[in-house]
DONULO-964932 format. One record per residue: residue in one letter; z negated, y, x negated of N, C-alpha, C in turn. Coordinates in steps of 0.001 Angstrom, whole numbers, padded with zeros to 6 digits, always signed. Example, Ala and Ser with C-alpha at 12.3 -4.5 7.8 and 13.67 -1.06 7.14 Angstrom:
# residues 2
a-007800-005690-013190-007800-004500-012300-007800-003300-013200;s-007080-002250-012850-007140-001060-013670-007870+000030-012900;
***
This chain:
# residues 133
m+000046-001168-000678-000007-000002-000041+000073+001252-000775;l-000873+001137-001826-000877+002393-002946+000484+002386-003691;d+001298+001568-003763+002594+001436-004433+003495+001990-003566;e+003321+001734-002290+004470+002428-000948+004072+003814-000997;a+002879+004312-001000+002333+005729-000769+003023+006534-001972;q+003029+005962-003288+003311+006475-004498+004934+006734-004405;a+005614+005599-003896+007003+005566-003836+007542+006836-002752;w+006631+006830-001568+007138+007897-000753+007065+009207-001193;f+005745+009356-001981+005712+010511-002522+006567+010936-003666;r+006950+010182-004229+008078+010445-005313+009229+010767-004743;r+009728+009935-003680+010772+010529-003178+010918+011806-002511;w+009687+012064-001883+009580+013381-001033+009680+014479-002227;f+009051+014213-003104+008938+015240-004346+010407+015514-005002;a+010912+014191-005029+012531+014154-005765+013370+014978-004804;k+013114+014852-003602+014029+015671-002662+013753+017237-002841;v+012376+017542-002709+011943+018974-002850+012521+019479-004412;w+012431+018649-005159+012799+019096-006719+014329+019547-006621;k+015051+018557-005865+016377+018775-005887+016877+020100-005158;v+016338+020338-004138+016801+021295-002957+016153+022785-003731;r+014858+022626-004256+014455+023958-005015+014984+024284-006347;g+015698+023455-006854+016269+023748-008037+015593+023036-009318;g+014706+022202-009137+014335+021264-010404+013702+022151-011581;g+012965+022754-010933+012168+023803-012388+010669+024230-011725;l+010129+025199-012223+008730+025411-011904+008632+025913-010634;y+009708+026672-009885+009504+027049-008372+009348+025807-007719;a+010325+024713-007909+010228+023369-007105+008697+022849-007029;c+008289+022725-008558+006945+022286-008572+005756+023200-007941;g+006052+024565-008284+004906+025320-007267+004951+024958-005984;f+006084+024919-005410+006228+024651-004017+005539+023574-003505;a+006007+022426-004290+005231+021051-003783+003823+021008-003785;v+003197+021745-005150+001799+021856-005246+001247+022763-003899;t+001845+023712-003795+001299+024781-002777+001173+023870-001379;f+002285+023485-001021+002500+022828+000335+001496+021750+000511;i+001361+020796-000628+000239+019770-000437-001198+020351-000447;y-001407+021350-001208-002713+021839-001001-002963+022342+000538;l-001936+023137+000905-001880+023852+002275-002499+022804+003173;e-001399+021707+003130-001447+020557+004324-002775+019811+004131;i-003406+019793+002904-004804+018943+003097-006024+019992+003355;r-005746+021490+002946-006646+022155+003861-006629+022224+005245;t-005456+022055+005811-005405+022156+007414-005802+020896+007670;v-005677+019590+007161-006247+018524+007817-007833+018490+007893;v-008407+019025+006618-009364+018804+006542-010310+019849+007368;g-009462+021233+007516-010274+022138+008473-010460+021782+009839;e-009234+020794+010340-009418+020360+011815-010304+019263+011861;i-010475+018504+010745-011590+017328+011154-012850+018150+010900;a-012971+019237+010092-014275+019762+009823-014627+020686+011359;d-013893+020996+011965-013792+021819+013337-014339+020758+014422;s-014183+019558+014269-014215+018559+015225-015832+018232+015141;s-016493+018144+016469-017803+017869+016164-018196+016173+015593;s-017418+015397+015685-017405+014283+015218-016064+013495+014946;i-015994+012645+014268-014507+011841+014006-014109+011344+015504;g-014973+010805+016265-014570+010013+017597-013951+011009+018591;e-014769+012210+018589-013970+013260+019262-012741+013893+018957;f-012766+013710+017634-011419+014299+016823-010255+013313+017369;l-010507+011949+017181-009530+011018+017480-009238+010951+019010;s-010184+011008+019683-010115+010711+021267-009505+012082+021869;e-010072+013191+021742-009822+014273+022395-008599+015224+022097;q-008834+015249+020625-008018+016107+020089-006660+015592+019490;l-006543+014492+019354-005416+013655+018754-003923+014379+018968;i-003795+014639+020398-002429+015125+020651-002170+016501+020176;e-003537+017314+020481-003482+018743+020291-003337+018918+018768;f-003949+018234+017906-003872+018082+016470-002486+017777+015985;v-001550+016977+016829-000422+016511+016135+000572+017816+016584;f+000361+018384+017651+001265+019508+017742+000830+020717+016952;r-000327+020928+016828-000762+022201+016019-000665+022054+014589;f-000663+020546+014109-000409+020209+012820+001171+020344+012608;a+002096+020265+013338+003536+020488+013307+003743+021916+013152;i+003235+022589+013776+003427+024060+013736+002763+024719+012589;d+001464+024197+012123+000968+024629+010864+001627+024015+009698;s+002349+023223+009674+003301+022630+008443+004375+023400+008470;l+005057+024032+009477+005852+024976+009360+005403+026268+008656;i+004255+026531+009005+003984+027733+008518+003356+027739+007065;n+002740+026689+006855+002598+026205+005436+003726+025861+004455;t+004761+025693+005081+006132+025592+004303+006510+027212+003984;l+006467+027894+004711+006727+029350+004599+005717+029839+003651;y+004585+029546+003574+003616+030216+002587+003872+029342+001381;a+004251+028234+001251+004460+027473+000015+005940+027945-000679;l+006693+028571+000011+007934+029053-000455+007563+030531-001050;m+006514+031125-000888+005739+032426-001328+005215+032005-002454;w+004674+031089-003157+003807+030747-003851+003588+031828-005229;p+004900+032087-005684+004698+033174-006659+004141+034494-006592;v+004339+034710-005268+003587+036206-004878+002131+035790-004955;y+001707+034593-005004+000180+034734-004867-000563+034669-006369;f+000318+034329-007527+000036+034437-008742+000406+036040-008963;l+001201+036872-008521+001428+038070-008710+000268+038981-008506;q-000206+038742-007158-001188+039262-006461-002571+038989-007067;w-002634+037881-007937-004076+037652-008576-004406+038542-009419;q-005405+039303-009507-006047+039775-010643-004836+040719-011369;p-004122+041672-010797-003044+042361-011488-003555+042748-012520;p-002928+042789-014021-001735+042184-014263-001908+040977-014712;y-003104+040445-014615-003295+038954-015268-002474+037815-014421;g-002288+038145-013164-001413+037110-012505-000109+036900-012945;l+000654+038094-013399+001994+038213-013962+001836+037432-015375;l+000884+037737-016306+000924+037062-017272+000501+035589-017233;a-000247+035076-016158-000628+033385-015692+000752+032974-015667;l+001613+033724-014617+002862+033168-014096+003813+033104-015259;g+003834+034016-016233+004703+033914-017627+004338+032874-018342;a+002877+032541-018400+002472+031483-019243+002938+030183-018796;l+002516+030130-017371+003030+028973-016453+004527+028721-016789;y+005208+029381-016629+006726+029157-017097+006891+028568-018348;i+006136+028967-019432+006408+028819-020664+005807+027187-021058;v+004757+027132-020342+004107+025858-020594+004989+024933-019664;f+005515+025267-018647+006134+024151-017685+007429+023751-018602;a+008323+024907-019003+009501+024601-019382+009337+023964-020833;n+008389+023934-021508+008238+023416-022717+007565+022005-022702;f+006645+021629-021693+005748+020456-021773+006108+019657-020462;l+006258+020313-019389+006187+019578-018295+007216+019368-017428;k+008207+019936-017755+009459+019587-017006+010014+018316-017488;k+010280+017920-018373+010859+016550-019028+010064+015515-018500;p+008665+015463-018536+008079+014343-018103+008173+014145-016549;i+007857+015478-015913+008203+015279-014353+009661+014590-013982;t+010740+015370-014661+011879+014778-014454+012313+013491-014636;d+011846+012906-015828+011819+011540-016059+011112+010858-015277;w+009795+011197-014658+009089+010413-013664+009973+010195-012373;l+010646+011361-011907+011431+011359-010684+012743+010769-010738;l+013441+010713-011958+014731+010064-011983+014134+008488-012571;s+013253+008080-013061+012961+006703-012994+012892+005826-011699;d+012393+006949-010570+012013+006102-009212+013682+006217-008995;a+014347+007037-009206+015925+007257-008615+016525+005889-009107;q+016393+005740-010640+016909+004763-011052+016682+003372-010657;h+015340+003224-010253+014875+002043-009902+015229+001711-008380;q+015664+002585-007650+016307+002531-006284+017748+002026-006236;g+018318+002827-007361+019698+002461-007382+020041+000891-007876;d+018877+000435-008899+018935-001033-009223+018726-001919-007962;t+017770-001386-007394+017399-002308-005814+018607-002316-005032;e+019210-001089-004755+020462-001121-003998+021712-001871-004368;t+021809-001795-005797+022965-002366-006560+022627-004215-006264;a+021379-004520-006664+021232-005816-006418+021133-006395-005109;s+020942-005575-004000+021051-006074-002821+022533-006243-002262;r+023088-005212-002810+024538-005544-002520+025203-006517-003194;q+024975-006879-004360+025589-008094-004930+025030-009613-004604;g+023847-009349-003795+023320-010722-003385+022520-011301-004299;p+022146-012664-003989+021166-013391-004888+022034-014077-006149;
***
């Protein structure tokens, strides 16, 4: 189950990576979106008086509210560089610049290799399934 969750996350992240340009912006978007989604779910559960109440009475309302909140979180995640720039000016700008340098020199290649290794694995699996036993 953990392997399936990791594979799902890797596929999702690979899509985000491709759509957002495969760089610091894509990585920042994914991290911000995940943070906002976790904060939304934890906030919804914390606002319930009990887990039983959350599951029985608020589940349908939660699904609709979560879908709307996910759209809003997507918009906020798209603006993640603004949060850096607003943080303790001018240190936010310096932090964003330092993050770009660190990302470009140390993080981009390992992340890309990790994402492509899953794509390569999927390609190998698809090729093997087409070729048969």
